[in-house]
Structures are given as C-alpha cells and as structure tokens.
N, C-alpha and C positions, 0 to 999 in steps of 0.2 A: 340485563333486567328482568325482573319476574312479570310477563304479560298475561298473567291469568286475571287481571282483572279487566283487561279491555273488553271480553266478551259479556260480562254482566255489565259492564259501564254502558256498553252499545244496547243491549237489551231495557236498560234501565230507560234511558236519555231517547234514543230513538232519534229523532231530530234536536237541532242545536235550541237549546234555552236561552233565549238571552235577559229574560227575566230573574231568573233562579240562578243564584251563583254555584258554579262545579264543586263539587267535593270529593275527596282522595278516597276510597272505599278501605284503606290501610290506615295510613295516619290523621284521615278526616280533615285535611290542611284543604283549605279553598284557593293556596296561591296554585296554578295552574300555567303551564307553559305550554304554548302552542307553535308547534313545527309545520308551518305550510309549505314547507318546500320536501315532507315526508310523509305529511299529510297524519301526523301524530299528534298526539296530547298528552303532556307529561307533568305528574307532580313534583312540583319547585320542593317540597319539603324529602320524601321520601325515595322518588325518580322514578315509580309506577306509572307504566305505561298505560294510560287510563284510555285510548282509543287510538287504533292503530289504520283504521279506515274510511277517513273523511272525504267526503265528496265536494268536489269544485263546482261551485255554481258561477263562475266566471264563465268570461267567453273562451269559446275552445281556439280562437285566433290569437294572434300576438301583434303587435304595436309597439313601434319604438317612436314615435312622431304623433304628434295629432293631426298629420294629413291623412297618415297612415291611420290612424284609430278611425275617422269621419270616415274614409274611403270603405272600413272592411264593416261598418258597425249597419245591422241590418234592423235595427229597430228605428220606431217612428218618434218623435217630439213628445218631449214630457207631458204628464196629466196637468191642464193648468186651471188652478180654481179661476182665475178672473176672465175667461173664456165660459160664457154662458152652457155650452155642450163639451168643457173641459177638455175641446179640443181633438174630439175623438171622431165625430162625423167626416164623411170625405168632403171634399171640394170639386168642385167640377170647373174646370176651369173657361175664362170667357175667350178666349183665342181659339177661333174655328180650325184647329186646323190638328192632323194626327203624330202620332208621336215619331214620324221623319218627320215632320216640319211641312209637310205639303196639304194646301187647304182642303178641307172637306167638300163633299157635291153638295148641291142644293138640300136635295132630300135627307144627306145625312144630318146637314146642318139644322136643318128643321126639327128633326128628331131629339137633336142635342139640344136645341132649344129648350123644348118641353121638360124633358130629362131634367136641365138645367132650374126648370122653374119648379119643379115638383121637387128638386132637390131640397131647395132652400124652403119651400115651405116644409117639408117635412122636419126641417132642422128645429123650428120654433110652430109647434104645435098645439101646444096645450097652455094654460094662462101662466104656470109655470116658469114653461119654456121662456114666455113672452116678459114676464117679470124680469126674470134672471137676463135676457139680453138686453133689456131698458137698464138695468139696475148695474150694470158690469161697465157699460158704457159710458156710465157715470161713474162709476168708481176710476175707472179709466182717466179720464177729464179732472175728476178732484184731485188725484194723485199727481196726474201733472203737473197741475197748477202749482201744488203744494210740495213738492220735489219729493215725493215720497217713494222710495226704494222699492225695488221687486219683493221679498221676502214678505215687508207689510204689507203690500199689497194684495198676495197670496193669502194671509194671517186673513186680513178683513175682506175677501171673496170667500172665505172659509165660514165664517163668523155669518154672513150675511146668509148663506145657503142654510146652515143651521137655524137662524131667524125664520126662513120662510117653512122650514119642516115643523117648528114648532106653532106657526102662523101668528108670528107676530107684525108681519109686516100686511095682513089685512085689514082696511082701514086706515092705514098710514101712509105717509108720503114717503115716497124710494129713495127721493134723495136727501130724505132727515135720515132715515134706516141706513143709507150708504155711509153718510156722514157719520155717525153713530158708531158703525163698525169699524169705520177708518181710525176712528178718535180712540176706541178702544186698542183696535190692532196698535197704535204707534203707544198708547200708556204700556201694553202688553211688553212689546219687544224695548223698551227703555228709551224710545225716540221719541218723547210726549213732544205734542204741538199745544197753545194756548187752546183753549175752548172759541175764545171769539175769531180768531185764524179761521179754524175750520168751519165757523159760521159764516163768515163773511165770504169764503171761497165757494161752499155749498149755496149759497141764495139760501138759506133754511135759518128761521129766528133762532135765536141762542135758548131761548128758553124751552122751542121746541125739540130740539137737538139733544137738550142735557135731559128731557124725560123720557126720549127715545134710546139714550145712555143708559141711564138707569133700567129701564126696561131691559136690556140687554143683560145688564148684569144683575137684575134678578132671576130670569126665566134662563139662561144659560148657563148661570153658576159661575160664572168669569172668575177668576182670582187676579185682579187686578194691584201688581207693584206699588209701594208706598212711593209717591212721587218725589223726586230728591231734585233739589237747585241745581247740582253737579250736572245733570242732564243737559240744562238749557244751556249750559256757557258758552260750549262751541260754539254753537249756531246764533246766539247774541252776540258774540265777539267776533264772530266774523262780518255781519251785518254791521255793525258799529267801526270794522278794520282794525281792529287791537292785535297787538303781538300774542307769541305765543307766553312771552313771560307775565302778562297781564292774565293772560287765562291759568298758569300755574297759582300765582299771588292769588286770584279769588279762589282756585277750588281750596288750597288751604286756609282762606280766609273762613269759606264755608265748611271745612272740618273742624275749624276752633269754635264756630258756632254752635255744631253739630254737639261740640262737646260741652260748651258752657250751657246746651239748652234753650238756642236762642230759636232753634227751628221746630219745635214742639207749638202746635197751634198757627202756624203763619202761612200766610200762600208763599209755595216755592219763587211763584213768579216774583213776586217782592222780592226776596231773599236774595235771587239771582242778579236781579237788577241794583241793589244797593251793595252785595260785595262787588259788582264791575264797578259800579261809581268809585266805593275805596280803592280797587287797585288800581284803576285808572289813574287815578290821583297820587298814589304811594308812588307809582313809575313813571309820571312824569310824561301819561298819556290821557290828558283829560278830557271828558264826555260830559257833556250838561247833562243834571236830572232830566230834562225835556227827552233830549236823546235816547236815553237810556230808556225811559217810561214808555218812549212812541215804540220803541223796539221789543220790549217785554209784555204792553199792552197792559200795563198798569198805571195809574195815576200818578204825576210826581209826590203827591204828600206821601202815597205809600213808600215810593223810594227814601223821600226824606225820614220818614220814622223810622223804617228799619236800619237805613244808615248810623241813624243818633243810637240804637240801642244794639249795634255792631260795635260801634266807636264804645261807646261806655260799658259793654260787656267786656270786650277784649284789650279795652287797657290801651287802645292806638292813641298815640299825642294828637290831639285836634291841630295843634298851632302846624307839625310838620305836614297835616292835612291842607292847611291853607283855611 
C-alpha cells in the first residue's frame, strides 16, 4: 500500500479528534478502519494508510482477571460530583496507628489530632463548600428514599453545581433546589418520577418545587425530553404486582393510543394508569381504579375518563372488559 498520505495526515490532525470525522486524502471517504494491534488507520475505500504511528494511551501493564486489574491499578477513586469536594481531598484516618499497625506515642497522637481537625476544616472552608456539603447529603438522603440509581444522582449533583455557579441557590431553600435538580435529572434520563412523589419525600411544597424546576429550565437551558407514559409502566406494574404480559399489553395499548392521537394534551400519568387498568382487565389480572390511581398519584376520575377514551378510540369491546 502507498504510505504517502500518512505523514500529511499526521501533520494535519496531530491528536485524534472525536468531533470531526476523518476523511481520506485520496478518495475523500470517511470510512476509516483502525488496526489497534499495528497502530494504523486505513481507509476502507481505497486502502490508503492514513496514520501508522498512533500512541497507545492505555496502561503499560496487562491484566487477565479482575483481581489483577485491581492490584496493578495505580489510580485513585473516580471523581464523584455527589461528594462536595468531588472526592479529591485526603482523609486522615481516625485510628491512631502507623502503617505497621503500632499505636502512636502520646505526643504524635496529639499532633495527628490537630492535623485531623485542621484537615476537616480545610475541606469545608467557604460558604459554597458548606452549601455543597449540606446539599449533597440531602441529595443522598432523597435519592436513597426514592431509589434513584447512581448515574442519575451524579447528573443531579452536576446540575446543582451549575445552579450554584449561576447563583440560583441564593435566597432559596437547599432542599427545594436539590429536589428540583433530582426531578430534572430523572426527566432527562427518561426515568421520570411524579412531581408529588418527589415533593412528599423532599419535605418541600409542590408549588415551591415546581417554581425551582422551572427556574432551572430557564437559567441552565436544559432540554427536557417529552414525557412518555411508557416510561412509567414498569414501576407502576411492579408496585401493583402485575405480570410481564400485562406490561407488554399496556405498552401496545399506549402505542396504539399515540397513533390515534390520544396522547396529545393528556397527562402521561393518567394515560399510563388507564392503559394499565385496561390491560389488567383484558388479561384477567384485575386491579381496581383506586389501587391504580394511588400508585400513579392521580385521581380515580382521571383514570376513568382516560379509560373511556381508550376503549372508545381503540374500539375495544366493552363487554369483554366486563
């Protein structure tokens, strides 16, 4: 193969760019094949070697098991936004022992005590650090109570840090802002929780929580995907102890409702509750409207109205539903 284009490509790119596609200098094709064993980049169209000297940014050691990888790794814990200092500061152990396990002398123990005290003070020395420390503990409590997974917690912590930089927290309740960021993070990751559920667990008024949430959307320019009733199905069905066929039938009903235009201007919680109600009756796993309404945090009237619309528009035989 002709290697004339490799030197020119290295001069042009320098470092690997993930944002711009690589284009062949001969045939202008963007189909590039990477040979990691040889460190080469080859054009998939004409076969021209675009680069023949790639730098391996991985570790210089090899590991063939998880235990070897853990023992040979020389890096610390990953950066965590849910810790107020991102986990970058050091911690002096409370046990007064040296590296060999021997007890420290009284003089040394007194010195370590003073160092430990100043180390704790240095971790939280500004008003922003104190605010973050309190907010992250509240975020951990609220996430544990709602059963929020780790990635969504990290996103909520990142949103709260951005709100501090924008000075949105000033004059507002820390609990309300934490709850708003957690609610927004659930919506962004398409694992939404009802606003009433977040408000009840956060000890914040629903109106105040909604105000903080709208403030985040305006100030941080967050793009929230449209709420989909299907996102609520698995959790509602789990709380109602419904089987997988009922969940699949509920998803089918919601897909048909969307095709018929029933989801336009409707509360997704009410639609999800009504679809679950219809599917549970069709598959003989009947749940009452009150049970479903309590799980979905809507009224029985909403479930009944959405149920009538679904049955009428989709042409479901009301006699078969009992």
